[in-house]
N, C-alpha and C positions, 0 to 999 in steps of 0.2 A: 469238959465237954468240948468236942471239936466243932469248929465252925463249918457250915456247909459252903463249899466253894460256889461262887456266883460267876457265871460266864457272861461277859459283856460282848454283845454282838457289834460288829463293825470292823473296819479295816485297821489292822495293826501294822505299824511301820517298824521295821528293824532298824537298829542304829545306822546301818549302811544305807538303807533307803532314805532315812531322814536326812543324812548328810548330803546325799546326792540331790535330793529335792531342794534343800536350802541353797546349795550351790547354783542350781538351775535358776531359782528365783532371783538370786543376786546378779547372775549374769545377764538376765533379761532386763532387769532394772538398770544396770549399768549401760547397756546398749541404748535404751530409750533416752536416758538422760544425756548421753553423749551426742545423739542426733539432734535433740532439741536445743542443746546449747550451741552447737556449731552452726546449724542451719535452721533457724526457728520457723521460717516461712517457705522452706524449699519443699518441692514435691517431685518425685521421680518422673511424673507424667507431664510436667510443665517445663518448657524451655525458658531459660533465663533471658530476660529482656535486656537489650543493650542500654547502657546508661545514657542520660540526656546529652552528655558531652560528646558521645560517639555518633549521635544522629546528625545527618547532614541535610541541609535544606534541599527541596526538589529542584532539579536543574531545569530551567526553561529552555526549550529548543531554540537553537540559533536561527534567526530569520535569514532567508536568502537575500541576495542583492535585489531581486525583483520585489520582494515583500517589503523591503526597507524604503522603497520609493514613495514619495508623497502621493496623496490621493489624486491630485490634479494631473500629475504625470502619468499615473496608472490609467486614468480615464482616457487620456490621449492615446496611450498604447492600445487600449481596448477598442478605440474607434478605428485606428489604422489596421488593427488585426482583430476583427470581430469574431473571435472564437468563443462560442457560448460556454465552453468548458473552462474558460479562464477563471471566472468567479468560484467555480467548484474545485479548483486545484488545491486550495488551502483555506483555512478559516480566516486568516488575515486578509487574503485577497477577496474573499467573499464579503467581509465587513467593509472593506474600502470601496468595493464596486456594488454597493447595495442601495444607493440613493434612488429615490422614486423618480426623479427627473431623468436620470441616466437610463433607467429601465423604460420609461415612457418614450424617450427619444430613440432608443435602440429598437424598440418594437415598431414604432411608427416608420422608421427608415427601412426596416426589414420587410414590412408588409405593404408599403406603398411604392417602392422602387425595386424593380426586378434586378437592376444592376447591383444594388446593394446586397440583395439576397444572393446573387451569384458570388460576390466577394465573400460573403459569410460562408457559403458552401466550400469555397476554396480554403479559407482559414480553418474551417471545421474538419476538413479532410473528407467531406462527403462527395459522392459521385454525382448526385443530382441535387437540384434546388429543393424539390419536395422532401428530400431526406432531412436536410437541416431545418426545413420549415416545420416538419412534424416534431423534430427534436425540440425546437423552440416552443411549440405549443404544449409540450409535456412539462415544461418547467413550472415549479410551484408558484412563482411570482407572476406568471401570465394568467390573470384572472379576468372575469367578465367586466368589472369596473374599469380595468385598464383598457380593454378593447372598446368599451363604450366611450371612454375619454378620447381615444384616437378617432372614433367615428364622429363624435360631436365636433371635433376640431377640423375635420376634413370638409372640403367644399362639396357639399351634396345638394343636388337640386331640391327645391321645396316640395315637389310632388312625390319624392321618395317616401315610402312608408317606413315606419320604425323597424329597426333591426334588419334592414336590407344589407346583404353582404356586399360591401364596397372595398374590402381589403383584397389586394391582388394575391390570392392564394392559388398556387398551381396544383393541379391534380397529379397524383391522388392525395387527398387530404384525409388523414386518419384522425378520428375522434380520440382525444387523450383518455387513457384509462381512468384518470381522476374524475371524469364526468360520467362514468358508466356504473357507478355504485352509489349507495346512500351514504350519509343522510341527505335527503332531497331538500335542499334549501332553494329559495327563490333565485338566488344568484347562480347556483349550479344549473338549475333548469333553464334559465335564460341563456347561459353559456352553451348548454347542450343544444338548445333550439337554434342558436346562431350557427353552431357548427353543422347541424343537420341541414339547415337551409343554405349553407355555403357549399354544400356538396360533400360534406364529410361522410366517411364510411368507417367500417370496422375491419381491421386487418385480421382476418381469420386464418391466414396461411402462415405468416411469419411471427405471430405473437399469440398470446393467450387472451387477447382482448375479447374474443368471442365468448369464452367461458366467464370472463368478468361481466360481460353484458347479460349473460344468462342468469348469473347470480344476482345482478342488480335488478333484473326483471322480477325475480321472486321477492326481493326486498321491497320494491315498489308495490307489488301485489299485496303484501302483508301490511304495508303502510297505507294502503288504499289511496295511492297517489296516481290518479288517472293521467295526469300530464306526463309523468315519468314513464308510464306504460306506453303511451302513444309515441313518445320520442324514441324509446328503446326499440320499439317494434318498427320504427320508420314509417308509421302511419299516423298522420296528424293533419289538422286543419288550421289554416292561417288566413289572414286578411290581406288582400292586395287591392290597390287602387288602380282602376282602369283609366289610364290617361292622366293628364294633369288635373282636370276638373271632374273626373269620373267618380263613380260611387265605389264603395268598398264591396268586394265580392269575396265569398268564401271559396277557397280552393283546397281540395284534398290532395295530399301528397303521399306517395307510397314508394318504398324502396325494396330492394331485394337483399339487403344486408342485415335487416333488423331481426329481432327475436320473434319467431312465429308463436302466437298463442296456441296452446294445445289443450287436450282434455284434462291433463293434470292441473293446469292453471285454473280451469273452470271448476274442477272438483274441489280444489283447495279454497277458492273464493266462495263457494257455496257451503261446503260442509264445515270448514274450519274458520272462515272469516265472517260468517253470519249473512252471506248473500247481500253484500252491499250493492245497491242498484246501479250506482255509477260504474263500479268496477265490472260487475257481471254484464251490464249493458254494453260496455266497451268490448269485452271479450267476445260477446255474441255478434257484435257488429263488425269485428275485425275481418278484413279481407285482403290478403289470404290468411287462412288459419288452418290449424289441424285439430279443431274441436269437434268432438262427436256429440251431437245434440241428443242422441238417444242413449247416453251413458246410464247404465242401471243404477249406479250409486246416486247420481244426481236426481233421477226420477223417484227413487225410494225416499230421499230426503224431501222431495216436493210433496209426495203423497202424505208423509208424516206431518208436514206443516199444515196441509189442507185439513187433515183429520183433527188437528188441534185448533182449527179456526184461525191460523196465522195467515195474514194477507200476503206474506212473501211467497207462499206456495202458489196462490192464484197468479200473482204477477210473473213468477218464473215460468209457469206453465204457458202463459200467453207468449212469453219471449222465446220459448223453445219451439213452439209450433210454427 
């Protein structure tokens, strides 16, 4: 009896195909073993790092002859050639000329004697004394405590009120940009008040200080800082003594360089900041101003608060009428 042939399905390899397949497998295996034995941690995408013996220590820059001088001699040079850019020339000079006593004496000499200021202007390369004076006020180390220390040590009559400008600042005096934006600390507000009362203005022609003051006014509005709003607008009230034994009187001061309150300021203070009475009251009392008391958005907010029984609606309506 003949057997029935059975056909097995699947791929059949001829002797030629089997030999070529085995050769291919051996070739791949040989290539992988050779790479792993020669370079076990190498990767074609990574650069080889130099050995530790090849690395060199970082070279320190060589100091100039001026930087090598001792601090005492550098201070004497600074006194004879008072260029305020000398401490900023290098890190070494800035560290050697950074003593608090040197800064105090330098600022006192510059602001109390015009001849010293003229010498500074010549060393600084400025054309006028106010130019170097304003550059000095812009320095970061010129702060209100330093000015207050100079004022306290100056011979001032007893009837002078606090914060009276006694430093010999020549016009025009520009308020430094560091005082025109927040955060609004007590020290910064005192410095800004002193500059305003000393006749300081904002240079809106040759600088971007006007834009900085505008942005600072918005910061003060959102921070609900009425003192900063008054000073930035140039409209504030201070106390002055009438005579030696006179009484203190309130004097209103107004300037033409400050930020003018406008309808956008009122709308933001009412709609977005919750209608703070001190801030809104200052904006409505400011004169001059560009505020529209009949702004539809403000009146709509007012009527909505009155319908809810909110007292702020009645208060705002009385202030707007």
